[in-house]
C-alpha positions in Angstrom: 0.8 8.8 22.2 -2.8 9.8 21.7 -5.0 7.5 19.7 -5.0 8.0 16.0 -1.9 10.3 16.2 -0.3 8.7 13.2 -3.6 8.2 11.5 -4.3 12.0 11.6 -0.8 12.7 10.1 -1.4 10.1 7.4 -4.8 11.6 6.6 -3.5 15.1 6.4 -0.7 14.0 4.0 -3.3 12.2 1.8 -5.3 15.4 1.7 -2.3 17.2 0.5 -1.7 14.7 -2.3 -5.4 14.4 -3.3 -5.7 17.5 -5.6 -2.6 16.7 -7.7 -3.2 15.4 -11.2 -1.2 12.2 -11.7 -0.8 9.7 -14.4 1.7 7.0 -15.2 4.2 9.8 -16.3 4.5 13.5 -15.8 4.9 16.4 -13.4 2.1 15.1 -11.1 4.2 12.1 -10.2 7.2 14.3 -9.6 5.3 16.7 -7.4 3.8 13.9 -5.4 7.4 12.5 -4.8 8.6 15.9 -3.8 5.9 16.3 -1.2 6.7 12.8 0.2 10.4 13.6 0.4 9.7 16.7 2.3 7.4 14.8 4.7 9.8 11.9 5.5 12.8 14.4 5.6 15.2 11.9 4.2 17.8 13.0 1.6 18.4 9.4 0.6 15.0 9.2 -1.0 16.0 9.3 -4.6 14.0 10.0 -7.8 14.8 8.1 -11.0 13.8 9.0 -14.6 13.5 6.2 -17.1 13.4 7.5 -20.7 10.5 7.0 -23.0 11.2 4.1 -25.3 13.1 2.1 -22.7 12.4 -1.6 -23.2 11.2 -3.2 -19.9 10.7 -7.0 -20.6 7.7 -7.1 -23.0 6.8 -3.5 -22.3 8.0 -0.2 -23.5 8.1 3.0 -21.4 5.6 5.2 -23.0 5.9 8.8 -24.1 5.4 11.3 -21.3 1.9 13.0 -21.2 1.2 16.6 -20.2 -2.2 18.2 -19.9 -2.9 21.9 -19.4 -6.6 22.3 -19.9 -9.7 20.2 -20.9 -13.4 21.1 -21.1 -16.7 20.8 -22.9 -18.8 23.9 -23.5 -22.2 24.6 -25.1 -23.1 27.0 -27.8 -23.3 29.8 -25.2 -19.7 29.0 -24.2 -20.8 27.8 -20.8 -18.6 24.9 -19.6 -20.5 21.7 -19.1 -17.5 20.0 -17.5 -14.0 21.4 -16.7 -10.8 19.5 -15.9 -10.0 22.2 -13.4 -13.1 21.4 -11.4 -12.5 17.6 -11.3 -9.5 16.0 -13.0 -11.4 12.7 -13.6 -13.4 14.6 -16.3 -10.7 13.8 -18.9 -9.7 10.3 -20.1 -6.1 9.7 -19.0 -3.5 10.2 -21.8 -6.0 11.9 -24.1 -4.6 13.4 -27.3 -5.4 17.0 -28.1 -8.8 17.9 -29.6 -10.5 21.2 -30.5 -13.7 20.8 -32.4 -17.5 21.4 -32.3 -19.8 18.3 -32.5 -23.5 17.7 -32.1 -24.9 15.8 -29.1 -25.0 12.4 -30.8 -21.4 12.8 -31.9 -20.4 14.0 -28.4 -21.7 10.9 -26.8 -19.1 8.9 -28.7 -16.4 10.6 -26.7 -18.0 10.6 -23.3 -17.7 7.7 -20.7 -20.2 7.2 -17.9 -20.9 4.6 -15.3 -24.5 3.6 -16.1 -25.0 1.6 -12.9 -23.7 4.5 -10.8 -25.5 7.4 -12.6 -24.4 10.1 -10.2 -20.6 9.6 -10.3 -17.7 10.4 -12.7 -15.8 7.3 -13.7 -12.0 7.1 -13.9 -11.0 6.1 -17.4 -7.6 5.9 -19.1 -6.2 5.0 -22.5 -2.4 4.8 -21.9 -1.4 2.6 -24.9 -4.0 3.5 -27.6 -4.2 7.1 -28.8 -7.7 8.6 -28.3 -9.3 11.5 -26.7 -12.3 11.4 -24.3 -14.2 12.8 -21.4 -15.9 11.5 -18.4 -19.1 12.6 -16.7 -22.0 11.3 -14.7 -24.7 9.4 -16.7 -27.3 11.7 -15.3 -25.5 14.8 -16.5 -25.0 13.4 -19.9 -28.7 12.4 -20.2 -29.8 15.9 -19.3 -27.8 17.6 -22.0 -30.1 19.3 -24.6 -29.6 18.8 -28.3 -27.2 21.2 -29.8 -23.6 21.7 -30.6 -20.8 21.3 -28.1 -17.1 22.4 -28.1 -14.7 19.6 -27.1 -11.3 21.0 -26.1 -8.2 19.2 -24.7 -4.8 21.0 -24.6 -2.4 18.1 -24.1 0.7 16.7 -25.6 2.6 13.4 -25.8 6.4 13.7 -26.0 9.6 11.8 -25.5 10.2 12.2 -21.8 10.4 9.8 -19.0 8.7 7.7 -16.3 9.5 8.7 -12.7 9.8 6.5 -9.6 11.1 7.1 -6.1 13.2 4.8 -4.0 14.6 4.8 -0.5 16.9 2.1 0.9 17.5 2.0 4.7 20.3 -0.3 5.7 20.2 -2.7 8.6 22.5 -5.3 10.2 21.7 -7.8 7.4 21.7 -7.4 3.7 18.3 -9.3 3.7 15.5 -6.9 2.9 11.9 -6.1 3.7 10.4 -4.5 0.6 7.4 -2.1 0.7 5.8 -0.6 -2.4 2.8 1.5 -3.5 1.8 3.3 -6.6 1.6 7.0 -7.5 -0.3 7.1 -10.9 -3.9 7.9 -10.3 -5.5 11.4 -10.2 -7.8 12.6 -7.4 -9.0 9.4 -5.7 -8.4 9.2 -2.0 -8.5 5.5 -1.1 -7.3 4.0 -4.4 -4.4 6.4 -4.8 -3.5 8.8 -2.0 -3.8 6.3 0.9 -1.0 4.0 -0.1 1.7 6.7 -0.6 0.6 8.5 2.6 0.7 5.4 4.8 4.0 4.2 3.4 5.5 7.7 4.2 4.6 7.3 7.8 5.8 3.6 7.9 9.2 5.0 6.6 9.4 7.3 9.6 8.7 4.3 11.9 11.5 2.2 10.3 13.9 5.1 10.5 13.2 5.3 14.2 14.1 1.7 14.9 17.4 1.1 16.7 19.6 -1.8 15.7 17.5 -2.7 12.7 17.9 -6.4 12.1 17.0 -6.1 8.3 17.4 -3.6 5.6 14.3 -2.0 4.1 13.5 -0.9 0.6 10.6 1.4 -0.3 9.5 2.1 -3.8 6.9 4.6 -5.0 6.1 3.9 -8.7 3.3 4.1 -11.3 1.2 0.9 -11.1 2.0 -1.9 -13.6 4.4 -0.1 -16.0 6.3 1.4 -13.1 6.7 -1.9 -11.2 7.7 -3.7 -14.4 10.2 -0.9 -15.4 11.7 -0.9 -11.9 12.2 -4.7 -12.0 13.7 -4.5 -15.6 16.3 -1.8 -14.9 19.4 -1.1 -12.8 19.9 -4.9 -12.1 17.1 -4.6 -9.5 15.6 -8.0 -10.2 18.9 -9.8 -9.4 19.3 -7.8 -6.2 15.7 -8.4 -5.1 15.8 -12.1 -5.8 19.0 -12.4 -3.8 17.9 -10.3 -0.8 14.2 -9.9 -0.3 12.6 -12.1 2.4 9.2 -10.4 2.6 7.4 -7.8 0.5 4.2 -5.8 1.1 2.3 -3.9 -1.6 0.0 -1.2 -0.1 -3.2 0.1 -1.7 -6.7 1.2 -0.6 -5.6 1.4 3.0 -7.6 4.5 4.3 -11.2 3.4 4.7 -12.6 2.1 7.9 -14.6 -0.9 6.8 -12.5 -4.1 7.1 -9.0 -5.4 6.4 -7.8 -7.4 3.4 -4.7 -9.5 2.5 -4.0 -11.0 -0.9 -1.7 -13.9 -0.7 1.5 -14.3 -2.7 1.5 -16.6 -5.6 3.1 -19.3 -3.4 0.9 -18.5 -0.4 3.3 -19.7 2.2 6.1 -17.0 2.3 7.3 -15.1 5.3 5.1 -12.1 4.2 2.1 -14.4 4.1 2.7 -15.8 7.5 3.5 -12.5 9.2 0.5 -10.6 7.8 -1.9 -13.4 8.5 -0.6 -13.8 12.1 -1.1 -10.1 12.7 -4.6 -10.1 11.3 -5.6 -13.2 13.3 -4.2 -12.0 16.6 -4.7 -8.2 16.6 -7.5 -7.4 19.1 -8.5 -4.3 17.1 -8.9 -6.2 13.9 -11.0 -8.8 15.8 -11.3 -11.1 12.9 -12.7 -8.3 10.6 -10.6 -9.2 7.6 -10.9 -11.0 4.3 -8.1 -13.2 2.8 -7.9 -13.8 -0.9 -5.6 -16.3 -2.6 -3.5 -15.1 -5.5 -6.5 -15.5 -7.9 -7.9 -12.4 -6.2 -4.9 -10.3 -7.3 -5.2 -7.0 -9.1 -2.5 -4.6 -8.0 1.4 -4.7 -8.3 1.5 -8.0 -6.5 0.9 -9.3 -10.1 4.4 -8.2 -11.1 6.4 -8.9 -8.0 5.0 -12.4 -7.7 5.0 -13.3 -11.4 6.9 -16.3 -12.7 10.5 -15.2 -13.3 10.3 -12.7 -10.5 8.6 -14.7 -7.8 9.3 -12.4 -4.9 7.6 -13.2 -1.5 5.0 -10.4 -1.9 1.5 -10.0 -0.4 -0.9 -7.0 -0.8 -2.5 -5.3 2.1 -5.6 -3.2 1.9 -8.5 -2.1 4.1 -11.3 -2.9 1.6 -9.9 -4.5 -1.5 -9.9 -2.4 -4.6 -12.7 -4.3 -6.5 -14.9 -4.6 -3.4 -15.9 -1.1 -2.6 -18.5 0.8 -4.8 -16.5 4.1 -4.9 -13.5 2.4 -6.5 -12.3 4.2 -9.7 -14.9 6.9 -9.4 -15.3 10.5 -8.2 -17.0 9.1 -5.0 -13.5 7.9 -3.9 -12.9 11.3 -2.2 -11.5 12.4 1.1 -14.7 11.6 2.9 -14.1 7.9 2.2 -10.8 7.7 4.2 -10.5 8.5 7.9 -7.8 9.0 10.5 -9.1 6.0 12.3 -8.9 3.9 9.0 -5.3 5.0 8.5 -4.4 4.3 12.1 -5.7 0.7 11.8 -3.6 0.2 8.7 -0.5 1.7 10.3 -0.9 -0.4 13.5 -1.1 -3.6 11.4 2.0 -2.8 9.4 3.9 -1.6 12.4 3.1 -4.9 14.2 4.2 -6.8 11.1 7.5 -5.0 11.1 8.0 -5.7 14.8 7.2 -9.4 14.3 9.7 -9.8 11.5 12.4 -7.9 13.3 11.9 -10.1 16.4 11.0 -13.5 14.9 13.4 -15.7 16.6 13.4 -19.2 18.1 14.0 -19.7 21.8 14.2 -22.5 24.4 13.8 -22.7 28.1 17.0 -22.7 30.1 15.4 -25.0 32.7 13.8 -28.4 32.1 10.7 -27.5 34.1 8.8 -24.3 34.5 11.0 -21.7 36.2 9.9 -20.2 39.5 8.3 -17.2 38.0 7.6 -15.6 41.4 11.3 -15.2 42.1 11.5 -13.0 39.0 8.5 -10.9 39.6 6.5 -12.8 36.9 3.9 -14.5 39.0 1.6 -13.4 41.8 3.1 -14.0 45.3 -0.3 -14.9 46.6 -2.0 -18.0 45.1 -5.7 -17.7 44.8 -8.2 -18.8 42.3 -8.8 -16.0 39.7 -5.6 -14.1 40.6 -3.3 -15.6 38.0 -3.4 -12.5 35.7 -0.7 -12.2 33.0 1.2 -15.1 34.4 -1.1 -17.5 32.4 0.1 -15.9 29.2 3.7 -16.2 30.4 3.3 -19.9 31.3 1.7 -20.6 27.9 4.5 -18.8 26.0 7.1 -20.8 28.0 5.2 -24.0 27.2 6.1 -23.6 23.5 9.7 -22.2 23.9 11.2 -25.6 23.2 13.7 -24.7 20.5 11.4 -25.6 17.7 8.8 -22.8 17.6 9.5 -19.3 16.3 7.6 -16.3 17.6 5.2 -16.4 14.6 4.2 -20.0 15.3 3.7 -19.2 19.1 1.4 -16.2 18.3 -0.6 -18.4 15.9 -0.9 -21.2 18.5 -1.9 -19.0 21.4 -3.9 -16.6 19.4 -2.5 -13.8 21.4 -1.4 -10.4 20.1 2.1 -10.0 18.7 2.9 -7.2 21.2 1.9 -9.4 24.2 4.0 -12.3 23.1 7.0 -10.1 22.3 6.7 -8.3 25.7 6.7 -11.7 27.5 9.7 -12.9 25.6 11.6 -9.7 26.5 10.8 -10.3 30.2 11.9 -13.9 30.0 15.2 -12.8 28.2 16.1 -10.1 30.7 15.6 -12.6 33.5 17.8 -15.2 31.8 15.1 -17.8 31.6 15.3 -18.5 27.9 18.0 -18.5 25.3 18.0 -18.0 21.5 18.4 -21.1 19.3 19.9 -20.9 15.8 17.7 -23.0 13.5 18.6 -23.8 9.9 16.1 -22.4 7.4 14.3 -20.2 9.9 14.7 -16.5 9.3 
């Protein structure tokens, strides 16, 4: 397969999702899910509608929000900003407004990002009723005195919150859980990258033969969506019984570095697997940051919270708080790249492979087997001609019935794919056997 083949597909899907106006409820979420379902071509991908007013622990599912038009125009009826040109121009969940105000009054309704004067900030007011607009500080400061028409055609009504879920069954009821959110408007890395990447990961999991584990994929609005998901349909009980590793995906399309945010416990299977991949992947080459749970900020907050305590980590390229374009109009499709997406895809694919194949083995023979008899060692012995046999000998050295694949990759600092390939060769040559170890998944 050509380099960046999956990365280009993910980028193209993100570009298709980018123009859609999304919020925590509404038709933008539904349209996003419909596009994803068409992309993954899986009839089992189901959409669920949770009615407004549903109690979800200490939260209540809010009214649904719909917006049709929003703009500010001057006295000559020239539009200063228009929601149709950039959907960040309106504060999320704004109530309707239709009135003329002077410039001083207008400023009370406009949000800017003073330290980034050329960008439009992303602002919401989900749980307090207000109306507002967003524009660059430079644009606001250039407006002449006069009167301005503020207009927002929107409504709040008793509707529902929508999420999408796909469950792919494996040989075991134990689950690997992937989630991402679908509630932000046109921001590429912060919003579109997670759903686009996860859609391609679904395709990979579907392609696996003899899946060892079952897989759950959830696309939901951030925070309120995750909380509502956990609070309804007995999900929390099911997840606590079955999930052995969870991965929250966000900001996975840029090409700067890699990031993992640990689970609250910090030592779960998800922590170990992701850290192993980042430490041993030759393409990552140590170019990653690791934050403990105090660096959280996405839906790992809900899935790791006390009372839920699922083994969840968050995976990003550059973490949400750490790139200047975050939550602004500068987070556009130029910020994400096929190469950035490919790197994220490769890391997660490797993590899945590691989980699926993380077993414990021991040598069949007390000493090193005669690898040359099995085509695993050079038949001519000469300094500098050991080749891959050195890796094989090192893997064998730790196949003592006590080390699983994760620990061997960590110890040898060799890529997961390299170690798994060696183990496969040793297995088909009947040189090692699997050991059942209590407490090791």
